PAKOLFI-367757 format. One record per residue (C-alpha): residue number from 1; residue in one letter; chain; x negated, y negated, z. Coordinates in Angstrom, 3 decimals. Layout:
BEGIN
 num residuo cadena        X        Y        Z
 NUM       a      A        X        Y        Z
...
END
This chain:
BEGIN
 num residuo cadena        X        Y        Z
   1       m      A    0.000    0.000    0.000
   2       k      A   -1.399   -3.369   -1.055
   3       q      A   -0.641   -6.260    1.319
   4       s      A   -2.092   -9.730    0.761
   5       v      A   -1.477  -13.339    1.712
   6       i      A   -2.334  -16.255   -0.546
   7       s      A   -3.177  -19.316    1.517
   8       g      A   -4.651  -22.782    0.976
   9       i      A   -2.194  -23.744   -1.763
  10       r      A    0.292  -26.420   -2.698
  11       l      A    3.266  -24.419   -3.863
  12       a      A    5.497  -25.457   -6.770
  13       s      A    7.994  -22.633   -6.390
  14       m      A   10.266  -23.991   -9.167
  15       c      A   13.243  -22.987   -7.018
  16       e      A   16.158  -25.336   -7.541
  17       g      A   16.961  -27.760   -4.744
  18       a      A   16.497  -31.277   -3.472
  19       v      A   12.695  -31.189   -3.605
  20       p      A   11.193  -31.738   -7.087
  21       y      A    9.398  -28.647   -8.402
  22       g      A   10.351  -26.854   -5.151
  23       l      A    7.091  -28.316   -3.863
  24       v      A    5.759  -27.104   -0.503
  25       e      A    2.565  -28.524    0.960
  26       e      A    0.046  -26.356    2.850
  27       a      A    1.864  -23.235    1.757
  28       g      A    1.335  -19.510    1.654
  29       i      A    2.701  -16.477   -0.207
  30       a      A    2.862  -12.922    1.137
  31       i      A    2.693  -10.146   -1.443
  32       e      A    3.296   -6.444   -0.973
  33       n      A    2.775   -3.965   -3.791
  34       g      A    3.151   -6.635   -6.434
  35       e      A    6.295   -8.214   -4.958
  36       i      A    6.677  -11.504   -3.134
  37       v      A    8.023  -10.814    0.348
  38       w      A    7.678  -14.309    1.823
  39       s      A    6.708  -17.850    0.817
  40       g      A    6.756  -21.217    2.548
  41       m      A    4.723  -23.449    4.832
  42       l      A    1.773  -21.468    6.101
  43       s      A    2.317  -22.784    9.615
  44       a      A    5.660  -20.942    9.631
  45       i      A    4.399  -17.577    8.373
  46       p      A    5.843  -14.713   10.451
  47       d      A    3.554  -12.711   12.702
  48       t      A    4.389   -9.681   10.550
  49       f      A    1.751  -10.829    8.077
  50       a      A   -0.961  -11.696   10.616
  51       d      A   -3.187   -8.738    9.784
  52       w      A   -2.756   -8.876    6.013
  53       e      A   -5.788   -9.701    3.866
  54       r      A   -5.961  -13.416    3.078
  55       t      A   -7.367  -15.352    0.140
  56       d      A   -7.718  -19.111    0.475
  57       f      A   -7.443  -21.078   -2.757
  58       g      A   -8.801  -24.330   -1.390
  59       g      A   -5.755  -26.538   -1.836
  60       r      A   -5.078  -25.614   -5.457
  61       l      A   -1.600  -25.664   -6.967
  62       a      A    0.377  -22.409   -7.314
  63       t      A    3.275  -22.082   -9.762
  64       p      A    5.133  -19.136  -11.230
  65       a      A    3.183  -17.589  -14.081
  66       l      A    4.316  -19.046  -17.388
  67       v      A    6.894  -17.390  -19.645
  68       d      A    6.755  -17.754  -23.441
  69       c      A   10.311  -16.785  -24.343
  70       h      A   10.214  -17.210  -28.140
  71       t      A    7.282  -16.024  -30.268
  72       h      A    6.605  -14.271  -33.563
  73       l      A    3.228  -13.100  -32.284
  74       v      A    2.909  -10.042  -34.553
  75       f      A    2.384  -10.922  -38.216
  76       g      A   -0.056  -10.638  -41.079
  77       g      A   -2.009  -13.385  -42.822
  78       n      A   -1.559  -17.136  -42.439
  79       r      A    0.144  -19.971  -44.274
  80       a      A   -2.436  -22.725  -44.214
  81       k      A   -1.778  -23.440  -47.901
  82       e      A    1.875  -24.175  -47.150
  83       f      A    0.735  -26.569  -44.440
  84       e      A   -1.061  -28.456  -47.182
  85       m      A    2.056  -28.351  -49.390
  86       r      A    4.211  -29.867  -46.681
  87       l      A    1.683  -32.635  -46.152
  88       e      A    1.953  -33.344  -49.857
  89       g      A    5.703  -33.824  -49.494
  90       a      A    7.379  -30.414  -49.822
  91       s      A   10.110  -29.690  -47.258
  92       y      A   10.367  -26.448  -45.272
  93       e      A   13.444  -25.512  -47.313
  94       e      A   11.734  -26.312  -50.622
  95       v      A    8.764  -24.141  -49.687
  96       a      A   11.098  -21.291  -48.738
  97       r      A   13.195  -21.529  -51.904
  98       a      A   10.021  -21.490  -54.001
  99       g      A    9.142  -18.072  -52.582
 100       g      A    6.972  -19.258  -49.724
 101       g      A    7.821  -19.564  -46.080
 102       i      A    8.855  -16.456  -44.203
 103       v      A    8.888  -14.306  -47.330
 104       s      A    5.208  -15.040  -48.039
 105       t      A    4.292  -13.589  -44.655
 106       v      A    6.319  -10.476  -45.414
 107       s      A    3.854   -9.369  -48.085
 108       a      A    0.869   -9.761  -45.762
 109       t      A    2.639   -7.988  -42.896
 110       r      A    3.757   -5.091  -45.051
 111       g      A    0.161   -4.683  -46.199
 112       m      A   -1.219   -4.199  -42.678
 113       n      A   -0.998   -1.041  -40.618
 114       e      A    0.049   -1.011  -36.976
 115       d      A   -3.514   -1.024  -35.644
 116       a      A   -4.428   -4.077  -37.714
 117       l      A   -1.303   -5.920  -36.570
 118       v      A   -2.147   -5.185  -32.939
 119       e      A   -5.749   -6.331  -33.331
 120       d      A   -4.670   -9.587  -34.964
 121       a      A   -1.901  -10.286  -32.436
 122       l      A   -4.254   -9.759  -29.486
 123       k      A   -6.190  -12.887  -30.479
 124       r      A   -3.058  -14.989  -30.104
 125       l      A   -1.910  -13.159  -26.991
 126       d      A   -5.260  -13.699  -25.285
 127       a      A   -4.955  -17.443  -25.894
 128       l      A   -1.589  -17.428  -24.097
 129       l      A   -2.823  -15.318  -21.182
 130       a      A   -5.787  -17.647  -20.711
 131       e      A   -3.277  -20.425  -19.971
 132       g      A   -1.364  -18.611  -17.256
 133       v      A    1.266  -16.806  -19.331
 134       a      A    2.319  -13.417  -17.941
 135       t      A    5.504  -12.711  -19.945
 136       v      A    5.846  -13.007  -23.712
 137       e      A    8.774  -12.327  -26.026
 138       v      A    7.755  -10.959  -29.440
 139       k      A   10.050  -10.719  -32.459
 140       s      A    9.982   -8.567  -35.546
 141       g      A   11.226  -10.130  -38.766
 142       y      A    8.282  -10.096  -41.160
 143       g      A    8.673   -6.497  -42.341
 144       l      A   12.210   -6.638  -43.736
 145       t      A   12.240   -2.909  -44.421
 146       i      A   13.206   -0.360  -41.808
 147       d      A    9.718    1.124  -41.627
 148       d      A    7.952   -2.233  -41.490
 149       e      A   10.286   -3.658  -38.842
 150       l      A    9.668   -0.576  -36.694
 151       k      A    5.933   -0.970  -37.295
 152       m      A    6.057   -4.522  -35.970
 153       l      A    8.021   -3.530  -32.883
 154       r      A    5.658   -0.663  -32.110
 155       a      A    2.726   -3.072  -32.410
 156       a      A    4.439   -5.485  -30.019
 157       r      A    5.072   -2.744  -27.475
 158       r      A    1.412   -1.679  -27.630
 159       l      A    0.247   -5.126  -26.578
 160       a      A    1.521   -4.471  -23.050
 161       s      A   -0.651   -1.377  -22.809
 162       l      A   -3.763   -3.349  -23.751
 163       r      A   -3.333   -6.476  -21.622
 164       p      A   -1.823   -7.326  -18.196
 165       v      A    1.330   -8.799  -19.705
 166       r      A    5.054   -8.109  -19.823
 167       i      A    6.298   -7.910  -23.431
 168       k      A    9.978   -8.280  -24.328
 169       t      A   10.841   -7.398  -27.909
 170       s      A   13.543   -8.848  -30.162
 171       y      A   14.745   -7.150  -33.348
 172       l      A   14.836   -9.878  -36.012
 173       a      A   15.369   -8.073  -39.305
 174       a      A   18.035  -10.718  -40.065
 175       h      A   15.256  -13.289  -40.407
 176       a      A   15.073  -13.718  -44.170
 177       v      A   16.309  -12.014  -47.314
 178       p      A   13.459  -10.109  -48.991
 179       v      A   12.873  -10.661  -52.689
 180       e      A   14.277   -7.275  -53.617
 181       y      A   17.631   -8.197  -52.019
 182       r      A   17.882  -11.819  -53.144
 183       g      A   21.503  -12.632  -53.881
 184       r      A   22.594   -9.422  -52.129
 185       e      A   22.441  -10.509  -48.503
 186       d      A   25.307   -8.302  -47.378
 187       a      A   23.702   -5.263  -48.965
 188       y      A   20.491   -6.061  -47.102
 189       i      A   22.395   -6.150  -43.824
 190       d      A   24.124   -2.848  -44.649
 191       e      A   21.068   -1.014  -45.923
 192       v      A   18.235   -2.411  -43.776
 193       v      A   19.296   -4.565  -40.827
 194       l      A   21.969   -2.344  -39.295
 195       p      A   20.366    1.103  -39.811
 196       g      A   17.012   -0.359  -38.788
 197       m      A   18.567   -1.604  -35.555
 198       d      A   19.916    1.881  -34.850
 199       a      A   16.502    3.419  -35.483
 200       a      A   14.659    0.854  -33.344
 201       h      A   17.126    1.272  -30.502
 202       a      A   16.855    5.055  -30.655
 203       e      A   13.076    4.731  -30.338
 204       g      A   13.356    2.373  -27.355
 205       l      A   11.733   -0.515  -29.199
 206       v      A   14.371   -3.221  -28.720
 207       d      A   15.184   -5.461  -25.747
 208       a      A   17.383   -7.916  -27.677
 209       v      A   18.663   -8.638  -31.194
 210       d      A   17.984  -11.954  -32.925
 211       g      A   18.888  -13.581  -36.231
 212       f      A   18.270  -16.713  -38.308
 213       c      A   21.525  -18.540  -39.015
 214       e      A   20.720  -21.128  -41.676
 215       g      A   21.386  -21.995  -45.303
 216       i      A   18.108  -20.375  -46.366
 217       a      A   18.828  -17.245  -44.321
 218       f      A   22.186  -15.867  -43.095
 219       s      A   25.655  -17.262  -42.533
 220       p      A   27.485  -17.120  -39.193
 221       a      A   29.753  -14.402  -40.589
 222       q      A   26.768  -12.287  -41.607
 223       i      A   25.071  -12.777  -38.248
 224       a      A   28.330  -11.839  -36.507
 225       r      A   28.175   -8.441  -38.209
 226       v      A   24.674   -7.950  -36.800
 227       f      A   25.799   -9.035  -33.343
 228       d      A   28.814   -6.694  -33.443
 229       s      A   26.469   -3.772  -34.011
 230       a      A   24.115   -4.996  -31.285
 231       h      A   26.978   -5.087  -28.802
 232       e      A   27.990   -1.552  -29.762
 233       l      A   24.472   -0.486  -28.776
 234       g      A   24.614   -2.483  -25.537
 235       l      A   21.877   -4.874  -26.672
 236       p      A   21.913   -8.586  -25.747
 237       v      A   21.676  -11.135  -28.554
 238       k      A   20.000  -14.469  -29.258
 239       l      A   19.875  -16.702  -32.306
 240       h      A   17.785  -19.156  -34.309
 241       a      A   20.446  -21.816  -34.807
 242       e      A   20.938  -25.391  -35.977
 243       q      A   17.280  -25.911  -36.884
 244       l      A   17.826  -27.424  -40.340
 245       s      A   21.600  -27.969  -40.436
 246       d      A   24.722  -27.426  -38.347
 247       l      A   26.415  -24.174  -39.351
 248       g      A   27.971  -23.574  -35.945
 249       g      A   25.579  -20.753  -35.186
 250       a      A   25.044  -21.674  -31.550
 251       k      A   28.803  -21.755  -30.910
 252       m      A   29.138  -18.353  -32.548
 253       a      A   26.221  -16.974  -30.526
 254       a      A   27.783  -18.314  -27.342
 255       s      A   30.973  -16.406  -28.156
 256       y      A   28.863  -13.236  -27.920
 257       g      A   27.393  -14.299  -24.566
 258       a      A   23.988  -14.782  -26.165
 259       l      A   20.966  -15.006  -23.900
 260       s      A   19.777  -18.028  -25.842
 261       a      A   20.203  -20.181  -28.915
 262       d      A   16.904  -21.580  -30.159
 263       h      A   15.698  -24.678  -32.070
 264       l      A   19.031  -26.620  -31.982
 265       e      A   17.964  -29.907  -33.578
 266       y      A   21.333  -30.229  -35.362
 267       l      A   23.497  -28.865  -32.533
 268       d      A   26.754  -30.794  -32.047
 269       e      A   28.561  -31.387  -28.765
 270       e      A   31.086  -28.640  -29.454
 271       g      A   28.221  -26.187  -29.695
 272       v      A   26.672  -27.586  -26.519
 273       a      A   29.952  -27.106  -24.647
 274       a      A   30.253  -23.537  -25.904
 275       m      A   26.731  -22.754  -24.696
 276       a      A   27.479  -24.263  -21.309
 277       a      A   30.610  -22.146  -20.939
 278       s      A   28.789  -18.915  -21.821
 279       g      A   25.587  -19.590  -19.885
 280       t      A   23.561  -19.409  -23.089
 281       v      A   20.117  -20.973  -22.615
 282       a      A   18.927  -23.653  -25.033
 283       v      A   15.367  -22.821  -26.103
 284       l      A   13.663  -25.901  -27.545
 285       l      A   10.652  -25.416  -29.792
 286       p      A    8.619  -28.614  -30.112
 287       g      A    5.809  -26.871  -31.994
 288       a      A    8.054  -26.302  -35.009
 289       f      A    9.441  -29.838  -34.753
 290       y      A    5.866  -31.162  -34.743
 291       t      A    4.501  -28.957  -37.520
 292       l      A    7.437  -29.574  -39.847
 293       r      A    7.312  -33.301  -39.072
 294       e      A   11.012  -33.325  -38.282
 295       t      A   12.846  -36.441  -37.187
 296       q      A   16.124  -34.956  -35.905
 297       h      A   15.721  -34.385  -32.159
 298       p      A   17.640  -31.717  -30.264
 299       p      A   20.553  -33.256  -28.291
 300       l      A   18.833  -33.425  -24.927
 301       a      A   21.294  -35.891  -23.404
 302       e      A   24.264  -33.682  -24.305
 303       l      A   22.528  -30.554  -23.025
 304       r      A   21.904  -32.302  -19.711
 305       k      A   25.444  -33.698  -19.588
 306       h      A   26.994  -30.242  -19.959
 307       g      A   24.513  -28.539  -17.659
 308       v      A   23.028  -26.230  -20.284
 309       r      A   19.843  -24.561  -19.085
 310       i      A   16.829  -25.613  -21.166
 311       a      A   13.782  -23.445  -21.842
 312       i      A   10.794  -24.200  -24.042
 313       a      A    8.484  -21.871  -25.961
 314       t      A    5.629  -21.923  -28.450
 315       d      A    7.526  -20.283  -31.333
 316       c      A    4.042  -18.996  -32.247
 317       n      A    4.309  -18.017  -35.918
 318       p      A    2.243  -18.320  -39.101
 319       g      A    4.271  -21.019  -40.821
 320       s      A    6.395  -23.509  -38.909
 321       s      A    4.621  -23.320  -35.523
 322       p      A    1.086  -21.904  -35.591
 323       l      A    0.856  -22.734  -31.888
 324       a      A   -0.626  -20.432  -29.263
 325       s      A   -0.692  -22.838  -26.304
 326       l      A    2.229  -23.002  -23.921
 327       l      A    0.503  -25.790  -21.982
 328       l      A    0.448  -27.920  -25.126
 329       t      A    4.094  -26.989  -25.659
 330       v      A    4.883  -28.376  -22.194
 331       n      A    3.214  -31.652  -23.166
 332       m      A    5.019  -31.745  -26.521
 333       a      A    8.387  -31.181  -24.838
 334       c      A    7.769  -34.338  -22.833
 335       a      A    6.122  -36.476  -25.513
 336       l      A    8.376  -35.487  -28.443
 337       f      A   11.699  -34.570  -26.820
 338       r      A   11.464  -36.827  -23.741
 339       m      A   11.917  -33.999  -21.273
 340       t      A   10.619  -34.762  -17.803
 341       p      A    7.501  -32.902  -16.624
 342       e      A    9.673  -31.013  -14.132
 343       e      A   12.161  -30.010  -16.837
 344       a      A    9.346  -28.892  -19.115
 345       l      A    7.636  -26.803  -16.439
 346       a      A   10.975  -25.271  -15.468
 347       g      A   11.485  -24.538  -19.164
 348       a      A    8.217  -22.600  -19.279
 349       t      A    8.932  -20.700  -16.048
 350       r      A   12.400  -20.401  -14.492
 351       e      A   14.458  -21.107  -17.603
 352       g      A   12.148  -19.155  -19.891
 353       a      A   12.765  -16.157  -17.641
 354       r      A   16.503  -16.806  -17.817
 355       a      A   16.376  -16.881  -21.628
 356       l      A   14.970  -13.341  -21.530
 357       g      A   17.446  -12.034  -18.968
 358       l      A   14.694  -11.861  -16.349
 359       a      A   15.838  -14.565  -13.913
 360       d      A   16.253  -12.004  -11.121
 361       e      A   12.658  -10.798  -11.491
 362       i      A   10.360  -13.694  -12.383
 363       g      A   10.266  -17.439  -13.042
 364       t      A   10.267  -18.719   -9.456
 365       i      A    8.171  -18.006   -6.384
 366       e      A   10.470  -16.592   -3.731
 367       a      A   11.046  -13.363   -1.827
 368       g      A   12.200  -10.540   -4.045
 369       k      A   10.490  -11.750   -7.217
 370       r      A    7.496  -10.157   -8.876
 371       a      A    4.156  -11.615   -7.858
 372       e      A    3.406  -13.319  -11.158
 373       i      A    1.645  -16.505  -10.085
 374       a      A   -0.661  -19.039  -11.725
 375       i      A   -3.243  -20.897   -9.643
 376       w      A   -4.275  -24.247  -11.131
 377       d      A   -7.114  -26.705  -10.526
 378       v      A   -4.704  -29.641  -10.300
 379       e      A   -3.236  -31.702   -7.480
 380       h      A    0.316  -32.113   -8.775
 381       p      A    2.444  -30.073  -11.205
 382       a      A    3.023  -33.105  -13.456
 383       e      A   -0.627  -32.755  -14.504
 384       l      A    0.305  -29.595  -16.425
 385       a      A    2.463  -31.738  -18.718
 386       y      A    0.204  -34.788  -18.719
 387       r      A   -3.054  -33.363  -20.070
 388       i      A   -3.595  -32.552  -23.750
 389       g      A   -5.941  -29.790  -24.849
 390       f      A   -7.112  -29.085  -21.300
 391       n      A   -6.665  -25.798  -19.477
 392       p      A   -6.884  -26.075  -15.672
 393       l      A   -6.039  -22.434  -14.932
 394       h      A   -8.072  -21.085  -12.026
 395       r      A   -6.527  -17.643  -11.765
 396       l      A   -3.568  -15.675  -13.091
 397       i      A   -2.017  -13.195  -10.690
 398       a      A    0.211  -10.693  -12.438
 399       g      A    1.774   -7.949  -10.353
 400       d      A   -0.596   -6.429   -7.822
 401       f      A   -2.857   -8.961   -6.107
 402       a      A   -6.416   -7.830   -5.479
END
């Protein structure tokens, strides 16, 4: 049995309450077998923990380990050339309709075997772990055949066996229409998306089902067919929605009790209200907004007004958000979307966990949660949002504390 006490910390528990960040000065955390059993002011620690091994962190800040709740971490190739095209004036939609975008990554991903995909993804994963991330969601969606989607999901699952990280997988075959099915979107859903979902579920490769609801991808009615099948399998759903236009995808996703709706730049107030009623988390992705040089901001004021939970994530992918820094994402959420530093940090911890259905396990520092804790060389949690291109991580504690 492993029993340890972390002492000498300022604790930003990220528990909701009257105190910003759930901040506790001169705090301690008791951990037993990888689970938090007590936290609070060290002067009030129960005698029960008197003989437990202690580690003093010299006044550093402790927060929950970070959660990256929306990534496309497994993929082949890169799209640096398209980055140049966009800088020369081409829009994201124009690039996609010309055969680039997501579909261009499909060819590279199909051409790599599982081992190569794992090796390539580890480089991006290691960058996230080095910044205090302990939980990462990884989507499929660049295979677009049954075999290649399964290959991507198997690669994602393997990452957790190679690094101290929790991986949650999302089945995203409804991401784009491959060239061989262009103009036959419904046939693609019938012949690839739905049977592929059954196969992935049977193999235990899927934690949630995702889709891309947009003019260049799938309609709400087509996504609803995917979600109906997901519900029959008992799988939760989430959706890329309202990134480039307002098709009502978020409202539709909310009607299915979706874990999250993501992007949301063109979300209207009706969609916001639907998300609030269903408890669907809004996942904002400033990396894509930045890379695509968008000008339409997500409706932050309306999300706040209706009490919608807001998470943030890197959206790490080869085209619209080649970003593998959740700390930079926290800064971007503040600088680009005008989130407060507390909202942004909550979005990368507590609300990121909620967007993955993990709010009961991680995302805050309190008794009963997993001991997934980041120790930072900073004095105040706002510094995590304030600095650009600077990593103050001192130590990442994931699970058992040694």
